[in-house]
C-alpha positions in Angstrom: 76.0 217.1 34.7 78.0 213.9 33.9 81.6 214.1 35.1 84.2 212.9 32.7 86.5 210.1 33.8 88.6 211.3 36.7 91.7 209.5 35.3 92.0 212.2 32.7 92.4 215.0 35.3 94.0 215.3 38.7 92.6 216.7 42.0 93.9 220.0 43.3 93.9 220.1 47.1 94.7 223.2 49.1 94.9 222.6 52.9 95.3 225.4 55.5 97.4 227.4 53.1 98.9 230.5 54.5 101.3 233.1 53.2 102.5 236.1 55.1 104.8 239.0 54.0 106.1 240.4 57.2 103.0 241.5 59.2 100.7 241.3 56.1 98.7 238.0 55.6 98.0 237.6 51.9 96.4 234.1 52.3 95.0 232.9 55.6 94.5 229.2 56.3 92.8 228.6 52.9 91.3 225.2 52.2 89.5 224.0 49.1 89.4 221.2 46.5 89.2 221.3 42.7 87.8 218.1 41.1 88.7 216.6 37.7 86.3 217.0 34.8 84.9 220.3 36.2 85.6 224.0 35.8 86.1 225.7 39.1 86.0 229.5 39.4 88.4 230.9 41.9 86.8 234.2 42.8 87.4 237.2 44.9 87.9 241.0 44.8 91.2 242.4 43.6 93.7 242.0 46.3 91.9 239.0 47.9 94.8 236.6 47.5 93.9 234.7 44.3 97.2 235.2 42.4 99.3 234.6 45.5 97.4 231.3 46.0 98.0 230.2 42.4 101.7 231.1 42.6 102.0 228.9 45.7 100.2 226.1 44.0 102.7 226.4 41.1 105.7 226.6 43.3 106.5 230.2 42.4 106.0 231.4 45.9 106.8 229.4 49.1 104.0 229.1 51.5 104.4 230.1 55.1 102.4 227.1 56.2 99.9 224.5 54.9 99.9 222.5 51.6 99.0 223.0 48.0 99.1 219.8 45.9 98.2 218.5 42.5 97.5 214.8 42.2 98.8 214.5 45.8 102.2 216.1 45.1 103.6 219.6 45.4 104.4 221.1 42.0 108.1 220.8 42.5 107.8 217.1 43.0 106.0 216.4 39.7 108.4 214.6 37.3 107.0 215.9 34.0 105.2 219.1 35.0 104.2 220.1 31.4 102.2 217.0 31.0 100.5 217.4 34.4 99.9 221.2 34.7 99.5 224.0 32.3 99.2 227.5 33.6 98.9 231.1 32.4 99.3 233.7 35.1 100.3 236.6 33.0 99.6 237.8 29.4 102.8 239.7 29.2 105.4 237.0 29.7 106.7 237.0 26.1 109.8 238.2 24.4 108.5 241.3 22.5 110.7 240.6 19.5 109.9 237.0 19.2 107.0 235.7 17.1 104.2 233.8 18.7 105.2 230.6 16.8 108.8 231.0 17.9 107.7 231.6 21.5 105.9 228.3 21.5 108.8 226.5 19.7 111.2 227.5 22.5 108.8 226.2 25.2 108.2 223.0 23.2 111.9 222.4 22.8 112.5 223.0 26.5 109.9 220.5 27.4 110.9 217.9 24.8 107.6 218.3 23.0 107.1 217.8 19.2 107.2 221.0 17.1 103.9 219.8 15.4 102.2 220.6 18.7 103.0 224.3 18.2 101.0 224.7 15.0 98.2 222.5 16.4 97.8 224.9 19.4 98.1 228.0 17.3 95.1 226.7 15.2 93.2 225.5 18.3 93.5 228.9 20.0 92.5 230.8 16.9 95.7 232.8 16.2 97.4 231.0 13.2 97.4 234.2 11.1 99.3 236.0 13.8 101.9 233.3 14.3 104.7 235.1 12.5 103.8 238.5 14.1 106.1 239.7 16.9 104.5 239.1 20.3 105.2 242.7 21.3 102.7 243.8 18.7 99.9 241.5 19.9 96.8 242.9 21.4 95.9 241.9 25.0 93.3 239.4 23.7 95.9 237.8 21.4 98.4 237.6 24.2 95.8 235.8 26.3 95.3 233.2 23.5 99.1 232.8 23.1 99.4 232.2 26.9 96.6 229.6 26.7 98.4 227.9 23.8 101.6 227.8 25.8 99.8 226.3 28.8 98.3 223.5 26.6 101.6 222.5 24.9 102.1 219.4 27.0 98.4 218.4 26.8 98.3 218.7 30.7 95.7 217.1 32.9 95.3 220.3 34.9 94.9 223.9 33.6 95.3 226.9 35.9 94.4 230.3 34.4 94.6 233.7 36.1 92.0 236.2 34.7 92.0 234.6 31.3 89.3 236.8 29.8 91.1 240.1 30.5 91.5 241.9 27.2 89.1 239.6 25.3 86.2 241.2 23.3 82.7 239.7 23.7 83.3 237.2 20.9 86.6 236.2 22.5 84.9 235.6 25.9 82.3 233.5 24.2 85.0 231.5 22.5 86.9 231.0 25.7 83.8 229.7 27.5 83.2 227.1 24.8 86.9 226.2 24.7 87.2 225.6 28.4 83.9 223.6 28.4 85.5 221.4 25.6 88.6 220.8 27.7 86.6 219.9 30.8 84.5 217.4 28.8 87.8 215.6 28.2 88.2 215.2 32.0 90.7 217.9 32.5 90.8 219.8 35.8 90.4 223.5 35.2 90.9 226.3 37.8 90.1 229.8 36.6 90.5 232.9 38.7 88.5 236.1 38.3 87.2 239.0 40.3 83.8 239.0 38.6 81.3 236.3 39.2 79.1 237.5 36.4 82.0 236.9 34.0 82.4 233.2 34.8 79.0 232.1 36.0 78.0 230.8 32.5 81.2 228.7 32.3 82.1 227.2 35.7 80.6 224.3 37.5 81.9 225.1 41.0 83.2 228.2 42.8 85.7 229.0 45.5 85.1 232.5 46.7 87.8 234.2 48.9 88.1 237.6 50.4 90.9 239.0 52.5 92.8 235.8 51.9 90.1 233.7 53.5 87.5 231.3 52.2 84.0 232.7 52.3 82.1 230.1 50.1 82.8 226.9 48.2 80.4 224.8 46.2 78.5 224.2 43.0 77.1 227.2 41.1 73.7 225.5 41.2 73.9 225.6 45.0 74.6 229.4 45.0 71.5 229.9 42.9 69.3 228.4 45.6 65.9 226.8 45.2 63.9 227.9 42.1 61.0 230.3 43.0 58.2 232.2 41.3 56.7 235.6 42.0 52.9 236.0 41.6 50.6 238.9 42.3 46.8 238.4 42.7 43.8 240.0 44.4 43.9 237.6 47.4 47.4 236.2 48.1 46.2 234.3 51.2 43.6 232.4 49.2 46.1 231.5 46.5 48.6 230.4 49.2 45.9 228.0 50.5 45.1 226.7 47.0 48.8 226.1 46.4 49.2 224.2 49.7 46.4 221.8 48.5 48.6 221.3 45.4 51.6 220.5 47.7 53.3 223.7 46.7 54.6 226.0 49.5 54.7 229.8 49.4 55.3 232.8 51.6 54.4 236.5 51.5 56.8 238.8 49.7 58.0 242.2 50.7 55.7 244.1 48.4 52.5 242.2 48.5 53.5 239.5 46.1 53.5 235.8 46.8 56.8 233.9 46.6 56.1 230.3 45.5 58.7 227.5 45.9 58.6 226.3 42.3 59.8 227.3 38.9 56.7 225.9 37.2 54.8 229.0 36.1 52.1 226.9 34.4 51.4 225.1 37.7 51.0 228.4 39.6 48.7 229.8 36.8 46.6 226.6 36.7 46.1 226.7 40.5 45.1 230.4 40.4 42.7 229.7 37.6 41.0 226.8 39.5 40.8 229.1 42.6 39.1 231.7 40.5 41.8 234.3 41.2 43.1 236.8 38.6 46.9 236.8 38.0 48.3 240.3 37.8 51.9 239.2 37.5 53.6 235.9 37.2 57.4 235.5 36.7 60.3 233.3 37.6 62.6 234.7 40.2 66.1 235.4 38.8 68.9 235.0 41.2 71.6 237.7 40.8 74.8 235.8 41.4 76.9 239.0 41.0 74.9 240.6 43.8 75.4 237.5 45.9 79.2 237.7 45.2 79.3 241.3 46.5 77.2 240.4 49.5 79.6 237.6 50.4 82.7 239.8 50.0 81.4 243.2 51.1 83.3 244.7 54.0 85.8 241.8 54.2 88.2 243.0 51.5 91.3 244.9 52.6 90.8 248.7 52.5 92.2 251.8 54.0 89.0 253.2 55.4 88.6 255.8 52.6 87.3 253.4 50.0 90.6 252.7 48.4 92.2 249.2 48.5 95.3 248.5 50.5 98.3 247.8 48.2 98.9 244.0 47.9 102.0 242.6 49.5 105.1 242.1 47.2 105.6 238.5 46.2 109.0 236.7 46.4 109.5 237.2 42.8 109.0 241.0 43.2 111.5 241.0 46.0 114.1 239.7 43.5 113.2 242.1 40.7 112.6 245.1 43.0 109.0 245.5 41.7 106.2 246.2 44.1 102.4 245.7 44.1 102.1 242.5 42.2 98.4 241.7 42.0 97.4 239.3 44.8 
């Protein structure tokens, strides 16, 4: 993939980030980097610490230790934050009696942005027909789109989204994938949190996987998939393995009598078997189940009470002020 010019985006750097609430550690010495011009999936089970991390990155929660910077600065030190960072952490942060257009107009006025940007974003996010409808009457999917429009008002270099596909139907999810890909092609830095790898694997370039507040894997999605391989069944696997070695293709015995070949070229394997005079009973590319890998990486590390239920997430600083508990971490 060709990366868009880095000048259009800004690097997100999280270094040894830690947040504790009393004796509870929500985020534990977390370190990762999000590069411009790429979509990074921030993944982990519910309660893993994703939202708490994003809130620290946006200055909504004060970290216990470590740093979280955007373009080398803490969010509170950015002079014009709307033009640097756009975020959507909740799809319910709207005045229920205010129309979608008026909600965006208030935000635009507060940020000194032109009103023309409001209608542009309503059109871009696909909700112009609902612009005069009260936000309290919006479906969850429409709220997600309105939140995305609000995040993009300042044409920010960085976009941070928390579970943006929640409430979207299959067509809406498909639209979101294409929309985020369009934004990343402009060089924007995009960080998207989710608790389902399968949900984002068709969209993201890189992943940061956390569990129990700690990093368990970081890297490109292509690296998670591993080397391409092929399964083949024949009457004499050992003979076929020898013929493949002659063709400079390595293989190894599978768990059920098949041969696992280190190539994705099905035609090559078939041609080698044909030259060796061996019948091919089965020949297929091996599909890597990234969702299974996600559960393998996080299994047994997420907080639980020993009876299969998850431990309640720690209250955030905002919850301490409002008196609410159990904000999603």
